[in-house]
N, C-alpha and C positions, 0 to 999 in steps of 0.2 A: 575431398572426401572427409567425412566426419570420423572422429575416433570413437569407436563404440565399445561398450562394455558387454561382456557375455551374459552375466547374471544381473538381476536387479540390484542396484547399489543401495544398501541399507542406510537409512538416515539422510538420503539425498532425494531431491525432487527430480531434476533432470537426470536422465539415464544415459546421456552421452555428451561428449564434448563437441557441440555444434560448431560449424564453421563461422568465420567472421567475414561479413560482406565487404569490409573495408580492406581486407588483406588479400593480396594476389596469391600468396603461397599458403598452403595448408599442410599440416603434418600427416604423413601416412607412413606405414611400415611395409616394406616390400622385401621379398625373399627370392633369391636366385632360383630356388626350387619351385617357385610358382605357388607357394602356399600362402594363404591369407590368414595371418595370425592377428588376434585382437590385442590391443594395448592393455596393459595394466595401468589403470588411471590412479593418480594420486588424489585422494579425496579429503586430505587433511586441510583444515582451514588455515589460511595464511593472511597476515595483516600487513598492509602497506600504508605508509603515511603520505598524505598530500598536503603541501602548504598551499591551501586554497587562496585565491585572490578575492573571491567574493563568496557569500553564503546564501544570499537571497536571490531567487530566480523569479523572473516575471512569467506569469501564467497567462497565455493568450487564448486558451480554450474556453469557449462559451459554455461548454458542458460542465465545467467545474465552477463551484460557487465562490471561489477565492481568487484573488489577483496575484498573490505571491506564495512561494513555497521555499523551504529550506531543508537541506538534507545533510546531517552530520556524517553519514556513511554512504558509500557507493558500493553496490553489491549487497546481498542479504543472505545470511546463513539460514534463514527460515526455510529456504528452498521451495517456496510455492511454485509449482510447475507452470502455472498459468500466468505468472506475474508479468505485467506489461513493462515493468522497469528493466527486465533482463536486457532489452535491446541497447540500453544506454551503456552497458559494459563493453560493447564493441567499440565505442569511441576511445576506450582506453587500450585497445589492442587485444582485449580478452574475448573469450567465448560467452555468448548469452546463456549457454548451457551450464555445465558444471563449474566453469570459472566464476560465474556470477555468484554462486553460493559458497565457493571455497577461497576466493581471492577478494578480500574485503578491504576497501580503501577508506582510511580513517582521516577525517579532517579535524586535527587537534586544535586548530586555531579558530574553530567555528564561533565560539562565544565571543572572542575578541573581535572578529569581523562583524558580528551582529551588533555589538555595542558601538562600533565605529559607524555602522549604517544608521543606527538610531540617533546618533549625534549629528548626522549630516543635516544641514539647514533646509534642504529641499525634500527631506523624507516626509511622505504623506502617510498618515496612520491608516492602516487597513489590516484586518486579520490575516495572519500568515499561517499557511499549512505546514505543520511539522509532523511527519515528512510527506511531501507529495510524491516521492519516488520510492525509496526503500524504507523499511520500518525503523523508526528512530529508537525503538526499544528491542531491537534484535539482540542476540546473545552478546555481541561485542560491547554493548552499552554497559553491561555489568562490570566490565573491566575498565573501559575508558571514561564513562560518566560524562560524555559530551552533551547528551540531551539534557541532563540535569543542569549543567552549566548554562546552557542556552535558556532554559526555563527560568533560572535565577536572573538572567539578564532581562528577560521579558517582564518578570515581576518588578525588578528594580526600576524599569522605565515605564511600567504600567502599560505594556503593549499587548493587545489581544492576540491570541494564538489558538489554532485548531489542531488537535493532535489526532492522528489515526494510527492504530497499532492492533496487533493480535497477540501481544505478549503481556503476561501478568506482571512483568518487571515494573510496569507503570505504577504499581502500588507503592513502590519504594519512595516515590516523589509526591505522595499525597500531602505532605506538609506544605509544599509549594503550590500544588494544584488547589488545595482548599482555600488558601489565601487569594489566589487568582480568581477562583470562583466567587468569592465574597465580593470581589471588585468587578465582577462581570467581565472577566478577561479571558476565559477559557471555555472551549468545547472539547469533549473527548469523544472520539469515534472508535468503537470496538468492532473489528471485523470478525464475523462468524460465518464460515462457509458451510459447515455441516455439524450436526449434533451427533452424528454416527462416527465413533472413533476410528473404525476401520477405514472409512473414507478419508477422514481428516489426516490420519497418519500417512496415507499415500499421497494425498494432494499437497499437504503442508507438513513435511516430516519433522521439522524442528521448531514447531510453534507450540504455544500453550494448548492444552486440551480444551475442548468446548466447555467442559464443566468449570475449568479455571477461568475462562473468559466470562462466563455468566457470573462467576464469583466476583470478578473485577467490576462488571456492570453494577452488581448489587452493592459492593463496597464503596465505589465512587458515589453512587446515588445516595447512599446513607450519609455521606459527607457533604451532600448538596453540591456535588460536582456534576454538571450536566453531561449526560451520556446519550449518544445516538448509536444504534447498532447498524452496521453495514452488512446486509446479507449479500455477500459478494465473493466471487462471482457465482451466478446461477448457471449451472452447466446442464443442458438437457439430458434427462434420463440418468443422471448421476446424483445430483443433489437438488435439482429444481423442485422436486416434490416436497422438500423440507421447508420451503419458504414460509408457509403458514405456521409451522411449528417453531421456527426460529423467531418469528415476529412475536408470537405469543410468549415464548420464553423470555425474550428481551423485555417486553412490557411487564411481565410478572416480576422481573428482577430490578425494575426501576428505571429502565430506559425511557427517555422522553420523546424519542423519535426513532424512525427506522428508514433505511433506504436500501435499494438493491441495484445491482449492475449485472447485465447479461454478459457472459464470458465473451471476450474479444481477444483474438489471437493475432496481434499485430506483429509485423516484421518477422524476426526469427522465431517468435513464440509458436507460430503455426507448425513449424517443423519439430520443435522441441515437444510440444503437446501431442502431436500426432505420433511421434516415436514412443512417448510415454504411454498414451492410452492404448496403443496396440500391444505394448508389452505387459501392462498392468491389468487392463480390462479387455482382453482380446475378443470376448464374446459380445461386448457392448460397443466396441470401438467404431464400427462402421455406422451404426445407427446414430451415435452421438455426433460424429463428425459430419454426417449428412444433415442432421438437424441444425447444427451450428451454421452450416453453409446456407441453409434455407432462411436463416435470420439475418444473413449478411450478403444477400444478393448473389448467392452462388459461390461465395468465397469464404475463407475462414476468418477474414477480417474486413471490416468496413470502417473507413476513415472519416466519413462525412460527419461533421458536427451535427448534433441533434439526433443522430441515428446510432452512432458507434457505441454508446453506453446501454441502450435499450433494445437495439435491433429492430427489425420489422418483419412482417409476415405473420402467419397464423400462430405459430408457437410463441413468438415475442408478444403478440397481442394478448394471448392467453395468460402469460406470466404477468403482464402489466395489469390486466383486469384483476387477477388474483391478488397482486400486491395492494392495489388501492382498496379492494374490498376488505382485506385483512387490516390495513392501516386504519380504516374507519372503525373497525371493530375493536382493535386493541389499543389505539392511540388517540381515541376521541378525547378531546379536552386537554391533551398534552402538547407541549411544544418546547423547543430549545429557547432559552432566554436570549435577549439581544445583547450584543457586545457594547461595552462602554468605550466609545472612541475618544471621549473627551478627557479620559483619565491620564492620557499619555504625559510623561514627564521628560523634558529635555533641559539640560543644564543651561541656564541663562538665556534660553530662547523660548518664545511662546510656542505652544503646540500648534501644528497645522494638520487638519483633517481633510479628507476628500470633499467635505461639505463646507469648507471655509468660505469659498467664493459665494456659494448660495447664501450663507449666513450674512456676509458683508453686504450683499445686495438688498437684503431685507432691512 
């Protein structure tokens, strides 16, 4: 049984403490009188330190354009209710619901591990996604500064990195990013889900406003730091109609590219999102959930590679056509610059890239 809250929880995305699929026992409160009383949930943010053994993860999904990712934090205080990363919190014994956004695991030794990896003689240079899971510029970063330390290591070793965030805190690190951009070592991806603040506040309660995110796009672009806008996720009949507006705003503020993802509710996220949408948008909930299922073969989630990011069916096809039409209109002649994989510096050892074998054959 899940522990549920009676009223909408201000400042949080998930509205209940969902169960953990890996735990046999779940918390409930029972009364001899037979009354069913709701728990008072502790929604204060807590931080836990993990002495990680590695920081770079291999990405095997063909749907993603990068081979590696690194995440300085586990869990995310932004509280985006749809976040696919919520499921990973269950491996730590926590809930993918409120625990994910209130219990943040901090990897203080991330920069040290990254430097060690770059010094490994068999390390092959390829862009790393920062972060592929939780937001590396979430509120915890203002206190711990681990992302900044990792970027300093990337600059020191001249290693390419791709950043994805929805937090304006990234502007703190423009000194590093500008130098990395000059060396063709960085791409920045800014996620914009909605330009309507009432929707943004409910979907992503502790993120930067859409106006701030567009300001980030413009500020980075003016410093010649390449920016792509991620219109994601597109949720049927909630924010999907905003796709053209988001893309136009992104282009107008200097973005060089745009992408989109159709909402996918994998694992425990289906239950969390369903509970949320019925509580926050009761009049729209049924239509939204049924349309999502239509794009996912009758389910809330589709795991097949090539399908899970874009969906299938009439609605998914309509969104796809709309995106490519708008992309041709607003991003004609624009593109993200290529990374420089040859700039990598390793002490006393020649750099090795994924293309070294091909180069030696020539």
